[in-house]
Structure formats: structure tokens, C-alpha cells
C-alpha positions as CSV (number, residue, x, y, z in Angstrom):
1,S,13.0,-28.4,10.3
2,P,14.3,-26.1,12.8
3,A,16.1,-23.5,10.2
4,G,12.4,-23.5,8.2
5,N,10.9,-22.7,11.4
6,E,13.2,-19.6,12.2
7,R,12.7,-18.6,8.3
8,A,8.7,-18.2,8.9
9,H,9.1,-16.6,11.8
10,D,11.8,-13.9,10.5
11,L,9.2,-13.8,7.5
12,A,6.2,-13.0,9.9
13,K,8.4,-10.1,11.7
14,R,9.6,-8.7,8.0
15,L,5.9,-8.4,7.3
16,S,4.6,-7.1,10.3
17,R,4.0,-3.5,8.9
18,V,3.0,-4.5,5.9
19,A,-0.9,-4.5,5.1
20,L,-2.0,-7.9,3.5
21,G,-5.0,-8.7,1.8
22,R,-4.5,-12.4,1.2
23,I,-2.0,-15.0,1.8
24,Y,-1.9,-18.0,-0.8
25,A,0.1,-21.2,-0.4
26,T,0.3,-24.5,-2.4
27,T,-1.2,-27.8,-1.1
28,K,2.6,-29.0,-0.2
29,L,2.9,-28.5,3.7
30,R,6.1,-27.0,3.0
31,T,4.9,-23.5,1.6
32,Q,1.5,-23.9,4.3
33,Q,4.4,-24.3,7.1
34,T,6.4,-21.0,5.4
35,V,3.1,-18.8,5.7
36,A,1.7,-20.4,8.8
37,V,3.1,-17.8,11.4
38,V,1.9,-14.6,9.3
39,A,-1.7,-16.3,8.7
40,E,-2.0,-17.0,12.6
41,Q,-0.6,-13.3,13.4
42,R,-3.2,-11.8,10.6
43,R,-6.0,-14.4,11.3
44,L,-6.0,-15.1,7.6
45,E,-6.8,-18.3,5.9
46,P,-4.1,-19.5,3.1
47,V,-5.7,-19.7,0.3
48,L,-4.4,-23.5,-0.9
49,L,-3.6,-24.2,-4.6
50,D,-2.2,-27.1,-6.7
51,P,1.2,-26.2,-6.9
52,G,1.0,-26.4,-11.0
53,A,-1.9,-24.0,-10.4
54,T,0.5,-21.1,-11.9
55,E,-1.9,-19.5,-14.0
56,E,-5.0,-19.6,-12.1
57,L,-2.5,-18.1,-9.3
58,V,-2.1,-15.3,-11.2
59,T,-5.9,-14.7,-12.4
60,R,-6.8,-15.0,-9.2
61,I,-4.3,-12.2,-7.7
62,R,-5.4,-10.1,-10.9
63,T,-9.1,-10.0,-10.4
64,E,-9.7,-11.1,-6.6
65,C,-7.0,-9.2,-5.2
66,A,-6.5,-6.1,-7.6
67,G,-5.0,-3.6,-5.1
68,M,-4.1,-5.7,-2.2
69,R,-0.4,-6.4,-1.5
70,V,-0.8,-10.7,-1.3
71,L,1.7,-13.0,0.1
72,V,2.7,-16.0,-1.9
73,A,4.4,-19.3,-0.9
74,G,5.3,-21.2,-4.2
75,H,8.0,-22.9,-5.6
76,S,11.3,-22.0,-7.1
77,H,10.3,-23.1,-10.6
78,T,6.8,-21.2,-10.6
79,V,7.9,-17.9,-8.9
80,P,9.4,-16.4,-12.1
81,A,5.9,-17.1,-13.9
82,I,4.1,-15.5,-10.9
83,V,6.0,-12.3,-10.7
84,L,5.8,-11.3,-14.4
């Protein structure tokens, strides 16, 4: 949607000075579109995971991304488990 596109560009502006090591999104198009502007600007290919793969995502962040800042586009019912 136009509003979603605007929010994706706003996200990119807000993160413009943040060093990101990796970007995660789910296999759902909406999350991929959310991170697309940031990914393009950073020349990072988002890692796509199934929306239900919350444990895998958390494990990958803890092991593969230790010390990095990562951007995660998830879903409202999975975010609490990711940030804890």
C-alpha cells in the first residue's frame, strides 16, 4: 500500500546511520517489502525464514550475528519471543 511504502522509506531514513550486519524477514511478501529499501541501500540480501521459525531466528541471531546489529521484520505475534 502507499502507506506501507512510506513507512518502509521512513524506516530506511531512521536506520540510515545504524550499522547493520544482517537483515531478516519472513517468507511473507509484506515483511520483505518492509525491509526492501534498507536492504537495497545497504546492499544486503535479506535472509528469509518461515514466519513460524522464531526459535531458528533467535538461534541464528545469537550464533551467527553475535555482536552485530540486525534488522528483523516479523509479525506481531512473534516479536515478543524474538526480543526476549
